[in-house]
VODORO-321548 format. One line per 8 residues: their letters; for each residue x, z, y of N, C-alpha, C, O. Coordinates in Angstrom, 1 decimal, m for minus. Atoms other than C-alpha are relative to their C-alpha. Layout:
a = X:Z:Y:X:Z:Y:X:Z:Y:X:Z:Y ~ ...
This chain:
xxxxxxxx = m1.2:0.8:0.4:m40.0:32.8:m17.1:1.0:0.9:m0.7:1.3:2.0:m0.2 ~ m0.9:m0.8:0.8:m37.6:34.1:m19.7:1.4:0.0:0.6:1.7:m0.9:1.4 ~ m1.4:0.0:m0.5:m34.0:35.1:m18.9:0.8:m1.2:m0.4:1.6:m1.7:0.4 ~ m0.7:1.2:0.5:m32.7:32.2:m21.0:m0.4:m1.2:0.8:0.5:m2.0:1.2 ~ 0.4:1.1:m0.8:m34.8:29.7:m19.0:0.6:0.0:1.4:1.0:m1.0:1.9 ~ m0.6:m0.2:m1.3:m33.6:31.1:m15.7:1.5:m0.4:0.0:2.0:m1.0:0.9 ~ m1.4:0.3:0.1:m30.0:30.9:m16.9:0.2:m1.5:m0.2:1.2:m2.1:0.4 ~ m0.1:1.5:0.2:m30.5:27.3:m18.1:m0.2:m0.7:1.3:0.5:m1.7:1.6
xxxxxxxx = 0.4:0.6:m1.2:m32.1:26.3:m14.9:1.2:0.1:1.1:1.5:m0.8:1.7 ~ m1.1:m0.3:m0.9:m29.3:27.9:m12.8:1.3:m0.9:m0.4:1.9:m1.4:0.5 ~ m1.1:0.8:0.4:m26.6:26.2:m14.9:m0.2:m1.5:0.3:0.7:m2.2:0.7 ~ 0.4:1.4:m0.3:m28.4:22.8:m14.6:0.2:m0.3:1.5:0.7:m1.4:1.8 ~ m0.1:0.2:m1.5:m28.6:23.2:m10.8:1.5:m0.1:0.4:1.9:m1.0:1.2 ~ m1.5:0.1:m0.4:m24.8:23.9:m10.5:0.6:m1.2:m0.6:1.5:m1.8:0.1 ~ m0.5:1.3:0.5:m24.0:21.0:m12.8:m0.3:m1.2:0.8:0.5:m2.0:1.1 ~ 0.5:1.1:m0.8:m26.1:18.6:m10.8:0.7:0.0:1.4:1.1:m1.0:1.9
xxxxxxxx = m0.7:m0.1:m1.3:m24.6:19.9:m7.5:1.5:m0.4:m0.1:2.0:m1.1:0.7 ~ m1.4:0.4:0.2:m21.0:19.5:m8.9:0.1:m1.4:m0.2:1.0:m2.0:0.4 ~ m0.1:1.5:0.2:m21.7:16.0:m10.1:m0.3:m0.7:1.3:0.4:m1.7:1.5 ~ 0.3:0.7:m1.2:m23.2:15.0:m6.8:1.2:0.1:1.0:1.5:m0.9:1.7 ~ m1.2:m0.1:m0.8:m20.1:16.3:m5.0:1.0:m1.0:m0.4:1.7:m1.6:0.5 ~ m1.0:1.0:0.5:m17.9:14.2:m7.2:m0.4:m1.4:0.4:0.4:m2.2:0.8 ~ 0.4:1.3:m0.2:m20.0:11.1:m6.9:0.0:m0.4:1.5:0.4:m1.5:1.8 ~ 0.0:0.3:m1.4:m20.4:11.3:m3.1:1.4:0.1:0.7:1.6:m0.5:1.7
xxxxxxxx = m1.3:m0.1:m0.6:m16.8:12.3:m2.4:1.0:m1.1:m0.4:1.8:m1.6:0.3 ~ m0.9:1.0:0.5:m15.0:9.8:m4.6:0.0:m1.4:0.6:1.1:m1.9:0.9 ~ 0.0:1.4:m0.5:m16.2:6.4:m3.3:0.8:m0.1:1.3:1.5:m1.1:1.5 ~ m0.7:0.1:m1.3:m14.9:7.1:0.2:1.5:0.0:m0.2:2.3:m0.8:0.4 ~ m1.4:0.0:0.2:m11.5:8.0:m1.1:0.5:m1.2:m0.8:1.7:m1.6:m0.6 ~ m0.4:1.1:0.8:m11.4:5.2:m3.6:m0.1:m1.4:0.6:0.5:m2.3:0.2 ~ 0.3:1.3:m0.5:m12.6:2.4:m1.4:0.4:m0.2:1.4:0.2:m1.3:2.0 ~ m0.4:0.1:m1.4:m11.2:3.1:2.1:1.3:m0.8:0.1:2.0:m1.0:m0.9
xxxxxxxx = m1.2:0.7:m0.2:m8.4:1.1:3.6:1.2:0.9:m0.3:1.2:2.1:m0.1 ~ m1.3:m0.7:0.2:m4.8:2.0:2.7:1.0:m0.5:1.0:1.1:m1.7:1.3 ~ m1.0:0.4:m0.9:m2.0:2.0:5.2:1.4:0.3:m0.7:1.6:1.3:m1.3 ~ m1.4:m0.2:0.4:1.6:1.4:4.0:0.8:0.5:1.1:0.9:m0.1:2.2 ~ m0.8:m0.6:m1.1:3.8:3.7:6.0:1.5:0.1:m0.6:1.7:0.8:m1.6 ~ m1.4:m0.1:0.5:7.6:3.2:5.6:0.7:1.0:0.9:0.7:1.0:2.1 ~ m0.8:m1.0:m0.6:9.8:6.1:6.4:1.5:m0.2:m0.3:1.9:m0.1:m1.4 ~ m1.4:0.4:0.1:13.4:5.2:7.1:0.9:1.3:0.1:1.0:1.9:1.2
xxxxxxxx = m0.8:m1.2:0.1:15.6:8.1:6.0:1.5:m0.3:0.1:2.4:0.6:m0.3 ~ m1.4:0.4:m0.2:18.9:6.3:6.8:0.4:0.1:1.4:m0.4:0.5:2.3 ~ m0.6:m0.1:m1.3:21.2:6.2:9.8:m0.1:m1.4:0.7:0.3:m1.5:1.9 ~ 0.0:1.3:m0.6:20.5:2.5:10.4:m1.4:m0.5:0.1:m2.3:m0.1:m0.7 ~ 1.3:0.6:0.0:17.5:0.4:11.4:m0.2:m0.9:m1.2:0.7:m1.6:m1.7 ~ 0.4:0.9:1.2:15.7:m1.3:8.5:m1.1:m0.9:0.5:m1.8:m0.6:1.4 ~ 1.1:1.0:m0.2:13.4:m4.3:8.5:m0.8:m0.1:m1.2:m0.2:m0.2:m2.3 ~ 0.9:0.0:1.1:10.4:m4.4:6.3:m0.8:m1.4:m0.1:m1.4:m1.8:0.9
xxxxxxxx = 0.8:1.2:0.2:8.8:m7.6:4.8:m1.1:0.5:m0.9:m1.0:1.4:m1.8 ~ 1.1:m0.5:0.8:5.4:m7.3:3.2:m0.9:m1.2:m0.5:m0.9:m2.3:0.1 ~ 0.9:1.0:0.5:2.9:m9.3:1.1:m1.3:0.9:m0.4:m1.2:1.7:m1.3 ~ 1.2:m0.8:0.2:m0.7:m7.9:1.1:m1.2:m0.8:0.4:m1.1:m1.8:1.0 ~ 1.3:0.6:m0.4:m4.4:m8.9:1.4:m0.5:0.9:1.1:m0.8:2.1:0.9 ~ 0.5:m0.9:m1.1:m5.5:m7.7:4.9:m1.5:0.4:m0.3:m2.2:m0.2:m1.0 ~ 1.3:m0.5:0.1:m8.7:m5.7:5.2:m1.0:m1.1:0.4:m0.8:m1.7:1.5 ~ 0.9:1.1:m0.2:m11.6:m8.2:5.0:0.5:m1.4:m0.3:m0.3:m2.3:m0.2
xxxxxxxx = m0.6:1.3:0.4:m9.3:m11.0:3.8:m0.1:m0.3:m1.5:m0.6:0.5:m2.3 ~ 0.1:0.4:1.4:m9.1:m12.9:0.6:1.4:m0.6:m0.4:1.7:m0.6:m1.6 ~ m1.3:0.5:0.3:m5.6:m14.5:0.8:1.1:1.0:0.3:0.9:1.9:1.1 ~ m1.1:m0.9:m0.2:m2.2:m12.9:0.7:0.7:m0.3:1.4:1.0:m1.5:1.6 ~ m0.8:0.1:m1.2:m0.5:m12.3:4.1:1.4:0.3:m0.3:1.7:1.4:m0.8 ~ m1.5:m0.2:0.2:3.3:m12.6:4.0:0.6:0.1:1.4:0.6:m0.8:2.2 ~ m0.4:m0.3:m1.4:4.8:m11.0:7.0:1.4:0.7:0.0:1.6:1.6:m0.8 ~ m1.3:m0.6:m0.1:8.3:m10.0:8.1:0.5:m0.2:1.5:0.1:m1.2:2.0
xxxxxxxx = m0.6:m1.2:0.4:10.1:m8.3:9.7:m0.4:1.1:0.9:m0.1:1.1:2.1 ~ 0.4:m1.1:m0.8:8.7:m5.0:10.9:1.2:1.0:0.1:1.7:1.4:m0.9 ~ m1.2:m0.9:m0.3:11.5:m2.8:12.5:m0.4:1.4:m0.2:m1.5:1.9:0.3 ~ 0.2:m1.4:0.1:11.7:0.8:11.4:1.4:0.7:0.4:2.3:0.5:m0.3 ~ m1.2:m0.6:m0.5:14.3:2.8:13.4:0.5:1.1:m1.0:m0.3:1.6:m1.8 ~ m0.6:m1.1:0.8:16.6:5.3:11.7:m0.7:1.3:0.2:m1.1:1.7:1.3 ~ 0.7:m1.3:0.0:15.0:8.6:10.8:m1.3:0.0:0.7:m1.7:0.9:1.4 ~ 1.4:0.0:m0.6:11.5:7.5:11.8:m0.9:m0.7:m1.0:m0.4:m1.3:m2.0
xxxxxxxx = 1.0:0.7:0.8:8.3:6.1:10.2:m0.8:m1.0:0.8:m1.0:m0.8:2.0 ~ 0.8:1.0:m0.6:6.2:3.1:10.9:m1.1:m0.4:m0.9:m0.8:m0.6:m2.1 ~ 1.1:0.5:0.8:2.8:1.9:9.7:0.3:m1.5:m0.1:0.5:m2.2:1.0 ~ m0.4:1.4:0.2:3.5:m1.6:8.2:m1.3:m0.9:m0.1:m1.3:m1.9:0.6 ~ 1.3:0.7:0.1:m0.1:m2.8:7.3:m1.1:0.8:m0.6:m0.8:2.0:m1.0 ~ 1.2:m0.6:0.6:m3.6:m1.9:6.2:m0.6:m1.0:m1.0:m0.7:m2.2:m0.7 ~ 0.6:0.9:1.0:m5.3:m3.3:3.1:m1.1:0.8:m0.8:m1.0:2.1:m0.8 ~ 0.9:m0.7:1.0:m8.2:m2.5:0.7:0.4:m0.3:m1.4:m0.1:0.3:m2.3
xxxxxxxx = m0.5:0.4:1.3:m6.3:m4.0:m2.2:0.9:1.1:m0.5:1.8:1.6:0.2 ~ m0.8:m1.1:0.6:m4.8:m1.4:m4.5:1.4:m0.4:m0.4:2.3:0.5:m0.7 ~ m1.4:0.5:0.4:m1.7:m3.6:m5.3:0.5:m0.8:1.2:m0.2:m1.6:1.8 ~ m0.6:0.7:m1.1:0.7:m4.8:m2.6:1.5:0.1:m0.2:2.0:0.8:m1.1 ~ m1.5:0.2:0.2:4.4:m5.7:m2.2:0.7:0.2:1.3:0.2:m0.1:2.4 ~ m0.8:m0.2:m1.2:7.2:m4.8:0.2:1.5:0.0:m0.3:1.9:0.3:m1.5 ~ m1.4:0.0:0.1:10.9:m5.2:0.7:0.6:0.5:1.3:0.0:0.2:2.4 ~ m0.7:m0.5:m1.2:13.2:m3.4:3.2:1.4:m0.4:m0.1:2.0:m0.3:m1.2
xxxxxxxx = m1.5:0.3:m0.1:16.7:m4.4:4.3:0.6:0.7:1.2:m0.1:0.9:2.2 ~ m0.7:m0.5:m1.2:19.2:m2.8:6.5:0.2:m1.1:0.9:0.7:m2.2:0.5 ~ m0.1:1.1:m0.9:19.2:m4.9:9.6:1.4:m0.5:0.1:2.4:0.2:0.2 ~ m1.3:0.6:0.0:22.0:m7.4:9.5:0.7:0.0:m1.4:1.8:m0.6:m1.5 ~ m0.7:m0.1:1.3:22.8:m6.7:5.8:m1.1:m0.2:m1.1:m1.5:0.7:m1.7 ~ 1.1:0.3:1.0:20.3:m8.5:3.4:0.5:0.4:m1.4:m0.4:0.5:m2.3 ~ m0.5:m0.5:1.3:22.5:m7.3:0.5:m0.2:1.5:m0.2:0.0:2.0:m1.3 ~ 0.3:m1.4:0.1:21.5:m3.7:1.2:m1.5:0.1:0.2:m2.0:0.1:1.3
xxxxxxxx = 1.5:0.1:0.0:17.8:m3.6:0.3:m0.7:0.9:m1.0:m0.1:1.5:m1.8 ~ 0.9:m0.7:0.9:14.9:m1.8:m1.4:m1.0:m1.1:m0.5:m1.7:m1.7:0.3 ~ 0.9:1.0:0.7:13.0:m4.1:m3.8:0.6:m0.3:m1.3:1.8:m0.4:m1.5 ~ m0.6:0.1:1.3:13.3:m4.6:m7.5:m0.8:m0.7:m1.1:m0.2:m0.9:m2.2 ~ 0.7:0.5:1.3:10.6:m6.0:m9.7:m0.8:m1.3:0.1:m1.4:m1.7:m0.9 ~ 0.8:1.2:m0.1:8.9:m9.1:m8.3:0.6:m0.8:1.2:1.1:m0.2:2.2 ~ m0.5:0.9:m1.1:10.0:m12.1:m6.1:m1.2:m0.4:0.9:m2.2:m0.8:0.4 ~ 0.9:0.5:m1.0:8.1:m12.9:m2.9:0.8:m0.7:1.0:2.0:m0.7:1.0
xxxxxxxx = m0.6:0.8:m1.0:8.8:m15.2:0.0:0.4:0.7:1.2:m0.4:1.6:1.7 ~ m0.4:m0.5:m1.3:10.8:m14.2:3.1:0.6:m1.2:0.8:1.0:m2.2:0.2 ~ m0.7:1.0:m0.8:12.1:m16.2:6.0:1.0:0.7:0.8:0.8:1.8:1.4 ~ m1.1:m0.6:m0.8:15.4:m15.5:7.7:0.2:m1.0:1.2:0.2:m2.2:1.0 ~ m0.1:m1.4:m0.4:16.0:m14.6:10.5:m1.4:0.7:0.2:m1.4:1.9:0.4 ~ 1.3:m0.6:m0.3:12.3:m14.1:11.1:m0.2:0.1:1.5:0.7:m0.3:2.2 ~ 1.2:m0.5:0.8:9.8:m13.1:12.3:m0.7:m1.2:m0.7:m0.5:m2.3:m0.4 ~ 0.8:1.0:0.6:7.5:m14.9:10.0:m1.4:0.6:m0.4:m1.5:1.8:m0.4
xxxxxxxx = 1.3:m0.4:0.3:3.8:m14.7:9.2:m0.8:m1.2:m0.6:m1.2:m2.0:0.2 ~ 0.7:1.1:0.5:2.0:m17.0:6.8:m0.9:0.5:m1.2:m0.6:1.6:m1.7 ~ 0.9:m0.4:1.1:m0.8:m16.9:4.1:0.2:m0.8:m1.2:0.6:m2.0:m1.1 ~ 0.0:0.7:1.3:m0.8:m17.9:0.4:m1.2:0.4:m0.8:m1.7:1.5:m0.6 ~ 1.1:m0.3:0.9:m3.6:m18.1:m2.1:0.4:0.9:m1.1:1.6:1.0:m1.5 ~ m0.3:m0.9:1.1:m3.9:m15.7:m5.0:0.6:m0.7:m1.2:1.4:m0.1:m2.0 ~ m0.5:0.7:1.2:m3.1:m18.4:m7.5:1.3:m0.8:0.4:1.8:m1.5:m0.5 ~ m1.2:0.7:m0.4:m0.1:m19.7:m5.5:1.2:0.7:m0.6:1.5:1.8:m0.2
xxxxxxxx = m1.1:m0.7:0.6:3.0:m18.9:m7.6:1.3:m0.6:0.5:2.4:m0.3:0.0 ~ m1.2:0.6:m0.6:5.4:m21.0:m5.5:0.4:0.7:1.3:m0.3:1.6:1.7 ~ m0.4:m0.6:m1.3:7.3:m20.1:m2.4:m0.1:m1.1:1.0:0.9:m1.8:1.3 ~ 0.2:1.1:m0.9:5.8:m22.5:0.1:0.8:0.0:1.3:1.0:m1.1:1.9 ~ m0.8:m0.1:m1.2:7.8:m21.2:3.0:1.1:1.0:m0.3:0.8:2.0:m1.0 ~ m1.0:m1.0:0.2:11.1:m19.4:3.1:0.7:0.0:m1.4:0.7:m1.1:m2.0 ~ m0.7:m0.1:1.2:13.0:m18.2:0.1:m0.4:1.2:m0.8:m0.7:2.2:m0.2 ~ 0.4:m1.2:0.8:12.3:m15.8:m2.8:1.0:1.1:0.1:2.2:0.9:0.0
xxxxxxxx = m0.9:m1.2:0.0:13.7:m12.3:m2.6:m0.7:1.1:m0.8:m1.9:1.0:m1.0 ~ 0.5:m1.1:0.8:13.2:m9.1:m4.6:m0.9:1.0:0.9:m0.5:1.4:1.9 ~ 0.9:m1.0:m0.6:10.2:m6.9:m3.6:m0.4:1.1:m1.0:m0.1:0.9:m2.2 ~ 0.6:m1.1:0.9:8.7:m3.7:m5.0:m1.5:m0.1:0.0:m2.1:m0.3:1.0 ~ 1.5:0.0:0.2:5.2:m3.7:m6.4:m0.5:1.5:0.2:0.1:2.4:m0.4 ~ 0.6:m1.3:m0.2:3.1:m0.8:m5.2:m1.4:0.0:m0.5:m2.2:m1.0:m0.4 ~ 1.4:m0.2:0.5:m0.1:0.5:m6.9:m0.5:1.3:0.7:0.0:2.4:0.3 ~ 0.5:m1.2:m0.6:m2.1:2.9:m4.7:m0.9:0.8:m0.9:m1.6:0.2:m1.7
xxxxxxxx = 0.9:m0.8:0.7:m3.9:5.8:m6.1:m1.3:0.3:0.7:m2.1:1.1:0.3 ~ 1.3:m0.1:m0.8:m6.7:5.5:m3.5:0.2:0.9:1.3:m0.8:0.9:2.0 ~ m0.2:m0.8:m1.2:m5.2:7.8:m0.8:0.0:m1.0:1.2:0.4:m2.2:1.0 ~ 0.1:0.9:m1.2:m5.6:6.4:2.8:1.4:m0.4:0.5:1.5:m1.4:1.2 ~ m1.4:0.3:m0.5:m1.8:6.4:3.4:0.9:0.0:m1.3:0.9:0.9:m2.1 ~ m1.0:0.1:1.0:0.9:5.3:1.0:1.4:0.1:0.7:1.7:m0.8:1.5 ~ m1.2:m0.2:m0.7:4.3:6.6:2.2:1.1:m0.5:m0.9:1.3:m0.1:m2.1 ~ m1.2:0.5:0.7:7.4:4.6:1.1:1.2:0.6:0.7:1.6:0.2:1.8
xxxx = m1.2:m0.7:m0.5:10.5:6.7:1.6:1.2:m0.9:m0.3:1.5:m1.2:m1.5 ~ m1.2:0.8:0.1:13.6:4.5:2.2:1.2:0.9:0.2:1.6:1.2:1.3 ~ m1.1:m1.0:0.0:16.4:6.8:1.2:1.3:m0.8:m0.1:1.4:m1.8:m0.8 ~ m1.3:0.6:0.1:20.1:6.0:1.5:0.5:m0.2:m1.4:1.6:m0.7:m1.7
């Protein structure tokens, strides 16, 4: 076997091994469930409302209000869907909130928990409020920092 053939064979083996590592590592990271974790960096309790497709589900779950104490973090939900929505409010002050690009339904005073279909563009329960749209990059946890 010539030196060129040996070098070509070694290069091919490393290339195949590298490709295999990418192929076998990526699907787990790209397809696993995602947890939305809200971290409240304020001095007050905040309440989080969410709209997401639960793991194994097909319809949107609209749920509120998950309490996150001051200077702490809480897991809000798990989903396999790469797009989801959330809104946070300072407890007792709905005019102090995090949410800005899409309207979703909430119920006051809560708690609430109902489902809507993907094609439902109305607010069948509650009232529309501003939510933030999140697009996950495939990591297993998406941390939402609620800063003052």
